[in-house]
C-alpha positions as CSV (number, residue, x, y, z in Angstrom):
1,M,9.4,-37.9,-29.4
2,G,9.7,-34.8,-26.9
3,Q,7.0,-32.0,-26.5
4,K,9.5,-29.5,-28.7
5,A,9.6,-31.7,-31.4
6,K,6.4,-32.8,-31.5
7,S,5.1,-29.0,-31.4
8,N,7.8,-28.1,-34.7
9,K,6.2,-30.9,-36.3
10,I,2.5,-29.7,-36.2
11,K,3.9,-25.9,-37.3
12,L,5.7,-27.7,-40.3
13,R,2.9,-29.2,-41.4
14,I,0.3,-26.6,-40.6
15,M,3.3,-24.5,-42.8
16,I,3.1,-27.1,-45.8
17,A,-0.7,-26.9,-45.7
18,V,-1.0,-23.3,-45.8
19,L,1.8,-23.4,-48.7
20,V,0.2,-25.9,-50.3
21,L,-3.4,-23.6,-50.2
22,S,-1.9,-20.6,-51.0
23,V,-0.1,-22.4,-54.3
24,G,-3.2,-24.1,-55.4
25,G,-5.2,-20.3,-54.4
26,A,-3.0,-18.8,-56.4
27,I,-3.4,-21.4,-59.6
28,T,-7.2,-21.2,-59.4
29,F,-7.0,-17.9,-59.6
30,G,-4.8,-17.8,-62.5
31,V,-6.9,-20.2,-64.1
32,L,-10.1,-18.2,-63.4
33,L,-8.5,-15.0,-64.8
34,L,-7.5,-16.9,-67.9
35,Y,-11.2,-18.4,-68.6
36,D,-12.1,-15.0,-68.1
37,M,-10.0,-13.0,-70.1
38,T,-10.6,-16.2,-73.0
39,T,-14.2,-15.8,-73.0
40,T,-14.5,-12.4,-73.3
41,R,-12.3,-12.0,-76.0
42,Q,-14.5,-14.7,-77.5
43,G,-17.5,-12.8,-76.5
44,Q,-16.1,-9.8,-78.0
45,D,-15.0,-11.1,-81.5
46,F,-18.6,-12.7,-81.8
47,F,-20.4,-9.6,-81.3
48,A,-17.8,-7.7,-83.4
49,D,-18.8,-10.4,-86.3
50,M,-22.5,-9.8,-85.8
51,A,-22.1,-5.9,-85.5
52,I,-24.4,-3.5,-87.2
53,P,-23.6,0.0,-88.9
54,V,-23.5,2.9,-86.2
55,I,-26.3,5.1,-87.2
56,Q,-25.6,8.9,-87.6
57,R,-27.4,11.0,-84.8
58,P,-28.5,14.0,-85.3
59,A,-27.5,16.6,-82.7
60,S,-31.3,17.7,-82.8
61,L,-32.0,14.3,-80.9
62,S,-30.6,15.2,-78.0
63,R,-32.6,16.6,-75.8
64,Q,-36.2,16.6,-77.2
65,S,-38.9,14.5,-78.7
66,L,-38.2,12.8,-82.1
67,D,-40.1,14.4,-84.8
68,S,-39.8,11.1,-87.2
69,E,-40.2,13.3,-90.3
70,N,-37.2,14.8,-89.4
71,V,-34.7,12.2,-89.0
72,N,-32.8,12.2,-92.2
73,F,-30.9,8.7,-91.6
74,T,-32.4,5.0,-92.1
75,L,-31.1,1.8,-91.0
76,M,-32.5,-2.2,-91.6
77,V,-31.5,-5.0,-89.6
78,D,-31.6,-8.4,-91.9
79,F,-33.0,-10.1,-88.9
80,D,-33.3,-13.3,-91.2
81,E,-29.8,-13.4,-91.2
82,K,-28.9,-12.4,-87.9
83,R,-31.2,-15.3,-86.7
84,E,-28.6,-17.5,-88.3
85,Q,-26.0,-16.8,-85.5
86,A,-29.0,-15.8,-82.8
87,P,-31.8,-17.9,-83.1
88,N,-33.5,-16.0,-80.0
89,I,-33.2,-12.5,-81.7
90,V,-36.0,-10.0,-81.3
91,G,-34.6,-7.1,-81.9
92,W,-31.1,-4.4,-81.7
93,I,-29.8,-2.2,-79.4
94,Q,-27.6,0.5,-80.3
95,S,-26.9,3.7,-78.9
96,P,-24.8,5.8,-80.8
97,G,-21.1,6.9,-79.3
98,T,-21.4,4.4,-76.8
99,V,-20.3,0.3,-77.6
100,I,-24.1,-0.5,-77.0
101,N,-24.5,-2.0,-80.6
102,Y,-25.9,-5.3,-79.6
103,P,-28.5,-8.2,-80.7
104,V,-31.2,-8.2,-77.7
105,L,-32.3,-11.8,-76.9
106,H,-35.7,-13.1,-75.3
107,T,-36.2,-16.5,-73.9
108,T,-38.4,-18.1,-70.9
109,D,-36.5,-16.9,-68.3
110,N,-33.9,-14.2,-67.2
111,D,-31.1,-16.7,-66.5
112,F,-29.9,-18.1,-69.6
113,Y,-28.3,-15.4,-71.4
114,L,-26.8,-14.3,-68.4
115,N,-24.1,-16.6,-69.4
116,H,-24.6,-17.2,-73.3
117,L,-23.9,-16.1,-76.3
118,P,-26.9,-15.4,-78.8
119,D,-25.7,-19.0,-80.1
120,G,-26.2,-20.5,-77.3
121,R,-22.6,-21.2,-76.6
122,R,-21.6,-20.9,-72.7
123,N,-19.9,-17.6,-71.8
124,A,-19.3,-15.2,-69.3
125,M,-20.3,-12.4,-71.4
126,G,-23.8,-13.1,-71.5
127,S,-25.8,-11.2,-74.0
128,I,-28.2,-8.2,-73.9
129,F,-31.8,-9.4,-73.1
130,L,-35.4,-8.9,-73.0
131,D,-36.8,-9.9,-69.7
132,Y,-38.7,-13.3,-70.2
133,R,-42.4,-11.6,-68.8
134,N,-42.5,-9.1,-71.8
135,A,-44.2,-9.4,-75.3
136,A,-41.1,-10.3,-77.6
137,D,-42.9,-7.3,-80.0
138,F,-41.8,-4.7,-77.3
139,S,-45.6,-4.2,-76.8
140,S,-45.4,-4.3,-72.9
141,Q,-46.2,-1.8,-70.9
142,N,-42.7,-1.1,-69.0
143,M,-40.2,-3.6,-70.7
144,L,-36.7,-4.4,-68.7
145,I,-33.7,-5.3,-70.7
146,Y,-30.6,-6.7,-68.6
147,G,-27.1,-6.6,-69.5
148,H,-24.1,-7.2,-67.8
149,N,-21.6,-4.6,-66.5
150,M,-18.6,-5.7,-68.2
151,A,-14.8,-5.0,-66.7
152,S,-13.7,-4.7,-70.2
153,G,-16.3,-2.0,-70.9
154,D,-18.7,-3.7,-73.5
155,K,-21.9,-4.6,-73.2
156,F,-24.1,-2.5,-70.7
157,S,-20.8,-1.2,-68.8
158,S,-21.4,2.7,-70.1
159,L,-25.3,2.9,-68.0
160,R,-22.7,3.6,-65.2
161,H,-21.9,6.7,-67.0
162,Y,-25.4,8.3,-66.9
163,E,-24.5,9.2,-63.2
164,N,-22.6,12.2,-65.1
165,Q,-25.3,14.8,-66.3
166,S,-23.4,15.5,-69.3
167,F,-22.9,12.4,-70.1
168,F,-26.7,11.9,-70.4
169,E,-27.3,15.1,-72.3
170,E,-24.5,13.7,-75.4
171,H,-26.4,10.4,-75.5
172,S,-30.0,11.1,-74.4
173,T,-31.6,8.5,-77.1
174,I,-31.1,4.8,-77.4
175,F,-32.3,3.2,-80.2
176,I,-34.2,-0.5,-81.0
177,F,-34.8,-2.0,-84.1
178,T,-37.0,-4.7,-84.5
179,P,-38.2,-7.2,-87.1
180,H,-41.7,-5.2,-87.5
181,K,-40.7,-2.0,-86.0
182,N,-38.5,1.0,-84.9
183,F,-38.3,2.8,-81.6
184,A,-36.4,5.5,-80.1
185,I,-35.8,5.3,-76.4
186,E,-36.3,8.7,-75.0
187,L,-34.1,8.8,-71.6
188,F,-35.4,11.0,-68.8
189,A,-34.3,9.1,-65.6
190,G,-31.9,6.3,-63.8
191,Y,-31.2,5.1,-60.5
192,N,-29.4,3.1,-58.4
193,F,-31.8,0.2,-56.4
194,N,-30.9,-2.7,-54.2
195,S,-32.4,-6.1,-56.2
196,N,-32.9,-7.8,-52.8
197,I,-35.6,-5.0,-51.8
198,E,-37.1,-3.9,-55.1
199,H,-37.2,-4.3,-58.9
200,P,-38.2,-1.9,-61.6
201,P,-42.1,-2.3,-62.1
202,M,-43.6,-4.5,-64.8
203,H,-46.6,-2.2,-64.9
204,F,-48.6,0.2,-63.4
205,A,-52.6,-0.5,-62.0
206,N,-53.7,2.9,-62.7
207,E,-52.8,6.5,-63.5
208,T,-52.5,7.8,-59.9
209,E,-49.9,4.8,-59.4
210,F,-47.8,5.5,-62.5
211,E,-47.8,9.2,-61.3
212,N,-46.8,8.6,-58.0
213,Y,-44.1,6.3,-59.4
214,I,-42.8,9.0,-61.9
215,E,-43.0,11.7,-59.0
216,E,-40.8,9.2,-56.6
217,L,-38.4,8.4,-60.0
218,R,-37.8,11.9,-60.5
219,T,-36.8,12.7,-57.0
220,R,-34.0,9.8,-56.5
221,S,-32.9,9.9,-60.1
222,F,-28.8,11.1,-61.2
223,I,-30.3,12.3,-64.1
224,N,-31.9,16.1,-64.8
225,S,-34.5,16.1,-67.8
226,D,-37.3,18.0,-68.5
227,L,-38.9,15.1,-70.6
228,Q,-42.3,14.5,-69.9
229,V,-43.9,11.6,-69.9
230,S,-47.6,10.5,-69.2
231,F,-49.5,7.1,-68.6
232,G,-50.2,5.4,-71.3
233,D,-46.3,6.1,-72.4
234,Q,-44.5,2.8,-72.9
235,L,-41.7,2.8,-70.5
236,V,-38.2,1.3,-70.6
237,F,-35.6,-0.2,-68.1
238,L,-32.0,-0.9,-69.1
239,A,-30.6,-2.7,-66.6
240,T,-27.2,-3.3,-65.7
241,C,-24.5,-4.1,-62.1
242,V,-23.5,-1.6,-59.9
243,Y,-20.5,-3.8,-58.8
244,A,-18.8,-7.1,-59.8
245,G,-19.2,-10.2,-58.0
246,D,-22.5,-11.1,-56.2
247,S,-23.3,-7.6,-55.4
248,P,-27.5,-7.0,-55.5
249,W,-26.7,-3.2,-56.4
250,R,-28.3,-2.4,-59.6
251,S,-28.3,0.5,-61.8
252,V,-31.4,1.4,-63.9
253,I,-31.6,4.0,-66.7
254,V,-35.5,4.6,-68.0
255,G,-37.1,6.4,-70.7
256,R,-40.1,6.4,-72.8
257,L,-40.7,4.1,-75.7
258,V,-41.5,6.1,-79.1
259,A,-42.3,4.7,-82.0
260,L,-40.4,5.6,-85.6
261,N,-41.9,6.0,-89.1
262,W,-38.9,4.9,-90.8
């Protein structure tokens, strides 16, 4: 066989290999896309079936501290019933005017609910969950709650809209319902961070550390708020991904936790 014939044969083999890889890649992409669409639909159906009614928030709550005596609505979550679908449920988070209306789960790590539904089924949609280092009754000094930034717009995707000041002003209060007490999260700051470098603080050693953090937080925040917070206030950090994939960048919205009398 001549040199030219050998060269052509090698080129043909390379072309066939490239074609096989391309077809294989396209098939793999198609399978993954179908899987993502299917699991997203399964997750959406699950959460729609589990959803509770959305409360009607008085407009007066948008930019001021809550006065529970003036709140003219109540909502009770039947946690005994919800535990049949979500054994590890510890609360319910709801943000009127957004898609956030989900159970909050809590377990022994921060990995399981990244890709499991509240009933334990594996699903890329995952669940909203409280950091495993936090107390399940929301009594910790600082609390971290996580949820995916879904392309479908579900879960914590709406947190990304807080970079728009007008969105913040319309949605500055988020509610947490628990088996023993109900809370409001009064939002006042938000920022993006690289999770390979930093994480929201779990606690503050003293008042000076707290005040320094709040000062830095307001400086880097993409939210403008005049809400005053003091040492001893419980803080809640709602975190989601900034980008899809393996990017370490996260977006976090910060608020203080206020116990309600209803």
